[in-house]
C-alpha positions in Angstrom: 0.0 0.0 0.0 2.8 2.5 -0.6 1.9 5.9 -1.6 -1.6 6.2 0.0 -2.0 9.4 2.0 -4.6 11.1 4.2 -4.0 14.5 2.7 -4.9 16.1 -0.5 -2.5 18.5 -2.3 -4.6 21.4 -1.1 -3.2 21.1 2.5 -0.2 23.3 2.9 3.0 21.3 3.7 3.8 23.5 6.7 0.4 22.6 8.3 0.7 18.9 7.8 2.7 18.1 10.9 0.0 19.9 13.0 -2.7 18.0 11.2 -0.9 14.7 11.8 -0.7 15.3 15.6 -4.4 16.2 15.9 -5.9 13.5 13.7 -7.0 10.7 16.1 -7.5 8.2 13.2 -3.8 8.0 12.2 -0.3 7.8 13.4 2.6 9.3 11.4 6.3 8.7 11.8 8.3 11.3 13.8 11.1 12.6 11.6 13.2 13.6 14.6 12.8 10.2 16.1 13.8 8.5 12.9 16.9 10.7 12.6 18.0 9.9 16.1 17.5 6.1 15.4 19.4 6.5 12.1 22.4 8.1 13.8 22.3 5.5 16.6 22.3 2.5 14.2 24.9 4.2 12.0 27.3 4.7 14.9 27.0 1.1 15.9 27.5 0.0 12.3 30.8 2.0 12.2 31.9 0.4 15.4 31.1 -3.1 14.1 33.1 -2.4 10.9 36.0 -1.2 13.0 35.7 -4.3 15.2 35.6 -6.5 12.1 38.8 -5.0 10.8 40.6 -6.0 14.0 39.7 -9.6 13.8 42.2 -12.4 13.1 41.3 -13.1 9.4 41.8 -9.4 8.6 45.0 -8.9 10.5 48.4 -10.0 9.2 50.3 -12.6 11.2 52.8 -11.0 13.6 56.3 -11.0 12.1 59.1 -12.8 14.1 61.4 -10.4 16.0 65.0 -10.8 15.1 67.5 -10.8 18.0 71.0 -11.8 19.0 71.6 -14.3 21.9 73.6 -12.7 24.7 77.1 -14.1 25.1 76.6 -16.1 21.9 79.9 -17.6 20.7 78.7 -16.9 17.2 77.5 -13.3 17.5 77.3 -12.9 13.7 74.6 -15.4 13.4 71.1 -14.0 13.7 68.4 -15.9 15.5 64.6 -15.4 15.0 62.2 -15.3 17.9 59.0 -17.4 17.6 56.2 -14.9 17.1 53.8 -14.6 20.1 50.6 -16.6 19.7 47.3 -14.7 19.9 45.2 -15.5 23.0 42.1 -17.1 21.8 39.2 -18.9 23.6 38.1 -22.4 22.8 35.4 -21.3 20.4 37.8 -19.1 18.5 40.3 -22.0 18.3 37.6 -24.4 17.1 36.3 -22.0 14.5 39.8 -20.9 13.3 39.1 -17.4 14.6 36.0 -17.0 12.5 33.4 -16.9 15.3 33.8 -13.1 16.0 33.7 -12.5 12.3 30.4 -14.3 11.9 28.9 -12.5 14.9 30.1 -9.1 13.7 28.9 -9.7 10.1 25.4 -10.7 11.5 25.3 -7.5 13.5 26.4 -5.4 10.5 23.7 -7.0 8.3 21.0 -6.3 11.0 22.2 -2.7 11.4 22.3 -2.0 7.7 18.8 -3.4 7.4 17.6 -1.1 10.3 19.3 1.9 8.6 17.6 1.1 5.3 14.2 0.9 7.0 14.7 4.3 8.7 15.8 5.9 5.4 12.7 4.4 3.7 10.4 5.8 6.3 12.1 9.2 6.2 11.9 9.4 2.4 8.2 8.3 2.2 5.0 10.2 3.0 2.8 7.3 4.0 1.4 7.1 7.6 2.5 4.5 10.2 -1.0 3.4 11.0 -4.4 4.6 9.6 -7.9 3.5 10.7 -10.2 3.4 7.7 -13.3 1.4 6.8 -13.1 -0.7 10.0 -9.5 -1.7 9.2 -6.1 -0.7 10.4 -3.8 0.0 7.4 -0.1 -0.2 8.3 3.1 1.0 6.7 4.9 -1.7 4.6 8.0 -1.5 6.8 6.2 -2.7 9.9 5.8 -6.3 8.9 7.4 -8.6 6.4 3.9 -9.3 4.9 1.8 -6.3 6.0 -2.0 -6.8 5.7 -4.9 -4.7 7.0 -6.0 -5.5 10.5 -9.8 -5.9 10.8 -11.1 -4.0 13.8 -13.1 -7.2 14.8 -10.0 -9.3 14.8 -8.3 -7.3 17.6 -8.3 -9.2 20.8 -6.4 -6.8 23.1 -5.2 -3.2 23.1 -2.6 -2.3 25.7 -1.0 1.1 26.4 1.5 2.1 29.0 5.1 2.5 30.0 7.1 0.0 27.9 8.7 -1.8 30.9 5.3 -2.3 32.6 3.7 -4.2 29.6 4.0 -7.9 29.4 7.0 -9.1 27.5 6.5 -9.8 23.8 8.1 -12.6 21.8 11.0 -10.3 20.7 11.9 -9.3 24.3 11.8 -13.0 25.4 14.2 -13.9 22.6 16.6 -11.0 23.5 16.6 -12.1 27.2 17.5 -15.7 26.3 20.3 -14.5 24.0 21.9 -11.8 26.1 20.9 -10.7 29.7 22.9 -7.5 29.3 21.0 -6.5 26.1 17.8 -7.4 27.9 18.7 -5.3 30.9 19.7 -2.4 28.7 16.4 -2.6 26.9 14.5 -2.7 30.1 16.2 0.5 31.3 15.4 2.3 28.1 11.8 1.2 28.3 11.3 3.2 31.4 11.4 6.3 29.3 9.1 5.1 26.5 5.3 4.4 26.2 4.1 1.7 23.9 0.8 0.9 22.2 0.5 -2.8 21.6 -2.3 -4.4 19.5 -2.9 -8.1 19.6 -5.0 -9.5 16.8 -5.6 -12.5 14.5 -4.3 -12.3 11.0 -6.1 -13.6 7.9 -4.8 -17.1 8.5 -6.1 -17.2 12.1 -2.7 -16.9 13.7 -2.2 -14.6 16.7 0.1 -11.6 16.0 1.1 -8.4 17.7 1.9 -4.9 16.5 3.8 -2.6 18.9 4.2 1.2 18.3 6.5 3.4 20.5 5.9 7.0 21.3 9.5 7.7 20.2 8.7 6.9 16.6 5.3 8.7 16.4 4.8 12.3 15.5 3.1 13.8 18.5 4.5 11.3 21.0 2.5 10.0 23.9 -0.4 12.5 23.4 -1.0 11.3 19.9 -0.8 7.7 21.0 -3.5 8.4 23.6 -5.7 10.1 21.0 -5.4 7.2 18.6 -6.0 4.7 21.4 -9.2 6.4 22.5 -10.5 6.4 18.9 -9.5 2.8 18.3 -11.1 1.6 21.5 -14.3 3.4 20.7 -14.4 1.9 17.2 -13.6 -1.6 18.6 -16.4 -1.3 21.2 -18.9 -0.2 18.5 -17.9 -3.1 16.3 -18.2 -5.6 19.1 -21.7 -4.2 20.0 -22.7 -4.4 16.3 -21.5 -8.0 16.0 -23.4 -9.1 19.2 -26.7 -7.6 17.8 -26.2 -9.3 14.5 
């Protein structure tokens, strides 16, 4: 659904940000939030590239140091010292030094993907979420296979400080992979508010969509306006389905 927009060409560009923040039926990307995320991911990408350049496969083997043996009866003969062996853990030894390379390459691929997503969102004009005709239309970058969310398929709508909401599948995976990353994420969540929508997709599988105030134009207040409108629309749809 790329390219669809809530606004006609008659709306002045300078007034569109104000309109975005006041419209309870839609959420738009925050350009300042996207720029901060873009700088953040770019910085870590540079660090990962630097770390990759220091790994064993990309570093030349240390050259032996030439020296003379003290009190050597043959002082004119030059002896070579055995080059110092790099200290490596068991996994590095078993993988031939390629384990950190693989980990850094995976991190770089993820960071480049995250940077591309932010650039895509910055360059486009489509909304993050729009409620229209009893459906939630989402931006293509939010899901691998985005599809409209029918208002009647929504089972739960949650809103609150990010660390107070129940952990989603992504957070559970991060915790099992790295406790430090999980702890860092938890600390950052104390400063964010999330809107989480649980629903059933067209195949009947349960799915979730989480939107943070950091990435929404208008922040927490716009999320509250959108939440109030969405809950009203959902309650009306549930009432209608019961009568039918």
